[in-house]
C-alpha positions in Angstrom: 0.0 0.0 0.0 1.1 3.5 -0.6 -0.1 6.8 0.8 -0.1 9.8 -1.5 0.5 13.3 -0.2 1.0 16.8 -1.7 4.2 18.8 -1.3 3.9 22.4 0.0 3.8 23.7 -3.6 0.9 21.4 -4.6 3.0 18.9 -6.4 2.2 15.2 -5.8 5.0 13.7 -3.7 6.4 10.2 -4.2 4.1 7.8 -2.3 5.4 6.4 0.9 5.0 2.7 1.5 2.6 1.8 4.3 3.0 -1.5 6.1 0.1 -3.9 6.6 0.4 -3.4 10.4 0.2 0.4 10.0 -2.8 0.1 7.6 -4.6 -2.2 10.0 -3.9 0.2 12.9 -5.4 3.1 11.0 -8.5 1.0 10.1 -9.1 -0.1 13.7 -8.5 3.4 15.0 -11.0 5.1 12.6 -13.3 2.2 12.0 -14.8 1.0 8.7 -18.4 0.2 7.8 -19.2 -1.9 4.7 -22.6 -2.7 3.4 -23.6 -4.8 0.4 -26.2 -7.0 -1.2 -25.7 -10.3 -3.0 -28.5 -11.9 -5.1 -28.2 -15.4 -6.6 -30.6 -16.0 -9.4 -31.2 -18.5 -12.1 -33.2 -17.6 -15.3 -34.1 -14.2 -13.8 -35.6 -15.9 -10.7 -34.1 -14.6 -7.5 -33.2 -17.7 -5.3 -31.1 -16.3 -2.5 -30.7 -12.7 -1.2 -28.0 -11.8 1.3 -27.8 -8.4 2.9 -24.4 -7.9 4.4 -23.3 -5.3 7.0 -19.8 -5.3 8.5 -18.3 -3.0 11.1 -14.6 -3.3 11.7 -13.1 -1.2 14.5 -11.4 -1.6 17.8 -13.6 -1.9 20.9 -12.4 1.6 22.1 -13.4 3.2 18.8 -16.8 1.5 18.9 -17.5 2.7 22.4 -16.5 6.3 21.4 -19.0 6.0 18.6 -21.7 4.9 21.0 -21.9 1.3 19.9 -22.9 -1.1 22.7 -20.7 -4.1 22.8 -21.5 -7.3 24.7 -19.3 -8.2 27.6 -17.3 -11.4 27.4 -19.7 -14.4 27.4 -22.8 -12.3 26.5 -24.5 -12.2 23.1 -25.8 -9.2 21.2 -29.5 -8.4 21.5 -31.7 -9.8 18.8 -32.6 -7.4 15.9 -36.1 -5.9 16.3 -36.0 -6.1 20.1 -37.9 -9.4 20.3 -37.1 -12.2 22.7 -36.7 -15.8 21.8 
């Protein structure tokens, strides 16, 4: 990976290499949210729909953002607030 930056006069500087460890540290510090949909179909008939949501961050970053994390040994509450 390389990070591009501008020089003081506006010229594009030579990219500096970024290690995988440094990139992962930045992602965990800032947090990343991804969302996507996958539809499997045959002959224009939708057979399977997958809605994917992924949040990747450190626990500290998640808490700062107001995300409630379960304690060790606990599970997350069910979506919709219903009980099973």
